[in-house]
C-alpha positions in Angstrom: 168.8 78.7 60.5 166.5 80.8 61.9 165.9 82.9 59.0 165.1 79.8 57.0 162.7 79.0 60.4 161.2 82.6 60.0 160.8 82.1 56.5 158.7 79.1 57.3 156.4 80.1 59.6 155.8 83.0 57.4 154.9 81.2 54.5 152.3 78.8 57.0 150.6 81.9 58.7 150.1 83.2 54.6 148.5 80.3 53.9 146.5 80.2 57.0 145.5 83.6 56.8 144.4 82.4 52.9 142.5 79.6 54.1 140.1 81.3 56.3 138.4 83.0 53.6 136.7 80.0 52.6 134.8 77.6 54.2 136.2 74.4 53.7 132.9 72.2 54.7 130.9 73.7 52.0 130.3 72.6 48.5 132.6 75.1 46.3 131.1 75.7 42.7 132.5 77.0 40.3 130.5 79.1 37.0 132.0 78.7 34.2 131.3 82.0 32.0 132.1 84.1 28.8 133.3 87.3 30.7 132.3 89.3 27.8 129.1 88.8 27.4 127.0 91.5 28.9 124.2 91.6 30.3 124.2 87.9 31.2 127.7 87.8 32.2 130.5 90.0 32.2 133.4 92.0 34.1 132.0 95.7 35.6 133.7 98.7 36.4 135.0 97.5 40.2 136.5 94.4 38.9 133.8 92.4 39.9 132.1 89.5 37.8 128.6 90.4 37.0 125.5 89.8 35.1 122.3 88.6 35.2 123.9 84.4 35.0 126.1 85.5 37.4 123.7 87.4 40.1 121.4 84.3 39.4 124.2 81.8 39.9 125.5 83.9 43.6 122.0 83.5 44.8 121.6 79.6 44.0 124.9 79.1 46.0 123.7 81.3 48.7 120.2 78.9 48.8 122.1 75.7 48.6 125.2 76.4 51.1 127.6 76.3 48.5 131.0 78.6 48.2 130.7 80.5 44.7 133.8 80.7 42.8 133.6 82.6 38.9 136.3 80.6 36.3 135.9 83.0 32.8 135.9 79.8 29.8 137.7 80.2 26.3 133.9 80.6 24.9 135.5 78.4 21.9 136.9 75.4 24.3 134.1 75.7 27.1 132.8 72.3 27.1 136.5 70.7 27.0 137.2 72.9 30.0 134.1 71.8 31.3 135.3 67.9 31.4 138.6 69.1 32.5 137.1 70.0 35.5 138.3 74.0 35.4 135.0 74.6 36.3 131.4 72.7 37.5 129.2 74.3 35.1 128.8 76.9 31.7 126.4 79.0 32.1 126.7 81.9 30.5 124.0 82.8 28.0 124.8 79.0 26.3 122.4 77.7 23.8 121.2 74.4 24.0 122.4 72.3 21.2 121.1 68.9 20.6 124.7 68.3 19.8 126.0 68.6 23.3 123.2 66.2 24.6 123.7 63.7 22.0 127.4 64.3 23.8 126.4 63.2 26.8 126.1 66.8 28.5 123.6 66.9 31.3 121.5 70.2 30.5 119.3 72.7 32.7 115.8 73.7 32.1 115.8 76.2 29.7 115.5 79.9 31.2 115.8 82.2 27.9 114.7 82.9 24.9 116.9 84.1 22.5 116.9 84.8 18.6 120.3 85.6 16.0 120.5 89.7 14.6 122.8 91.3 12.5 124.0 94.7 13.3 125.6 96.8 10.8 126.7 100.2 10.6 124.4 103.0 11.7 124.3 103.9 7.6 124.6 100.9 6.3 122.9 99.4 2.9 122.4 97.0 4.2 118.3 96.6 5.6 118.0 92.7 5.9 120.0 89.4 5.1 119.0 89.4 1.8 121.8 92.4 1.6 124.7 90.1 2.3 125.8 89.3 -0.7 129.0 89.4 -1.2 129.5 91.4 2.1 132.1 90.2 4.8 130.3 89.3 8.5 132.0 88.5 11.5 130.6 85.9 14.3 132.5 84.8 17.6 134.1 80.9 17.7 132.0 78.4 19.5 128.9 80.4 19.4 125.2 79.0 18.0 125.6 82.0 15.7 128.4 80.2 14.0 126.9 76.7 14.1 123.8 78.8 12.5 125.7 79.7 9.8 127.2 76.8 9.0 124.4 74.3 9.0 121.2 76.1 8.7 121.9 79.0 7.5 124.6 77.9 4.9 123.1 79.0 1.9 123.0 82.4 3.5 126.3 81.9 4.2 127.4 81.1 0.8 126.4 84.0 -0.7 128.7 85.8 2.1 132.2 87.3 0.0 134.1 86.0 3.5 132.7 84.8 7.4 135.5 86.4 9.8 135.7 84.2 13.2 136.2 86.2 16.3 137.0 84.8 19.3 135.2 87.1 21.5 131.9 89.1 20.1 133.9 92.7 21.5 136.3 91.5 18.5 133.7 91.3 16.1 132.6 95.5 17.1 135.9 96.6 16.6 136.1 94.8 13.1 132.6 96.3 12.2 133.6 99.8 13.4 136.8 99.7 12.0 135.4 99.1 8.3 136.8 95.5 8.5 133.7 94.2 8.0 130.2 94.7 7.3 128.1 92.7 10.1 127.9 91.4 12.6 126.4 88.4 12.7 125.3 88.2 17.2 122.8 87.0 20.4 120.3 89.6 19.9 120.7 90.4 23.9 124.1 91.4 23.3 123.8 93.0 20.5 120.9 95.2 22.1 123.6 96.1 25.4 126.1 96.9 23.3 124.3 99.5 20.7 122.6 100.8 23.4 125.1 103.5 23.8 126.6 104.0 20.5 123.3 103.9 18.1 124.7 107.2 16.5 126.8 104.4 15.1 125.5 101.0 14.7 122.1 99.5 13.9 120.4 96.5 14.6 118.4 94.9 11.7 114.8 94.2 13.1 115.2 90.4 11.1 115.1 87.5 13.6 117.2 84.6 12.0 117.4 81.3 14.3 115.2 81.0 17.3 117.0 78.9 20.5 117.0 78.5 23.7 119.8 79.1 26.5 120.5 76.6 29.6 122.7 75.2 31.6 125.7 72.7 30.3 127.2 70.0 33.0 129.2 67.0 32.8 128.2 63.6 32.0 126.2 61.9 35.0 126.1 64.8 37.0 122.4 64.6 36.9 122.4 65.5 40.8 124.0 68.5 40.5 121.9 69.9 37.6 119.1 69.2 39.5 119.6 70.8 42.5 120.6 73.8 40.2 117.8 73.9 38.7 115.4 72.9 42.0 117.4 76.2 43.6 116.4 77.8 41.0 112.4 77.0 40.9 112.8 78.8 44.6 114.3 82.0 43.7 111.4 82.4 40.9 108.8 81.8 44.1 110.3 83.4 46.6 110.5 86.6 44.4 114.6 86.8 44.0 114.3 86.3 40.5 112.5 88.8 39.4 113.9 91.2 41.2 117.4 90.2 39.4 115.9 90.2 36.6 114.6 93.9 36.9 118.2 95.0 36.4 118.1 93.5 33.2 115.6 95.2 31.3 116.8 94.3 28.0 116.4 90.4 28.6 113.1 90.4 31.3 110.7 90.0 28.3 112.3 86.5 27.2 113.0 85.1 30.6 111.1 82.1 30.3 110.2 81.4 34.2 109.0 84.7 34.4 107.0 84.7 31.0 105.4 81.1 31.0 102.8 82.4 27.8 105.7 82.4 25.9 
């Protein structure tokens, strides 16, 4: 009996210590991210979540007095996981789609201008999208790039030998570097970040294949949280915090809407 009581007391103490690290009086805000999407969201060398979106969300939570948490979503299932309340938003270089709005999701103000590009091998004979005829092209599942190829650029897709879908952009690039595909269709900032240290192996084709904007998705009826986040972001813009965070990410700073109002 003494052993049982001792074990129960130990469990109570463990739960008490776990609770000490979090202020129960504060709202906990869980940010849904793709953990393999630099420079917006990724896992750093120290094992912690990092990236432009992650840093801005942390600053927003500090501003609003919220506890900050991160949840790594399956990008192809991100909205299902949002609906299931596994996270409070999807904020990770997410393209604003009309289909999301029609489905009732509450969308923040757009904060980034993006385009799709092609990444090929450094010695590839592909110089533009016109050279993709009979080629194998990879794209990440659940991305705007996949939607674009299946909708507005379906004519281009029809010229491919095959469209390969992967559950992460890293797998797309692995397929490219291994010679299994001829090109990767991907967001420009992701391509820029990945190719930066591999210019001897990979190359970005200088052709923009679809303009779009990034935003944050909230569940249907969550206008209050969306407005609180939007307002906090604008306060960060006004007090200079937003610009200081952006300075760490030079590859995207020129396309951040709040810092480039002339766009």
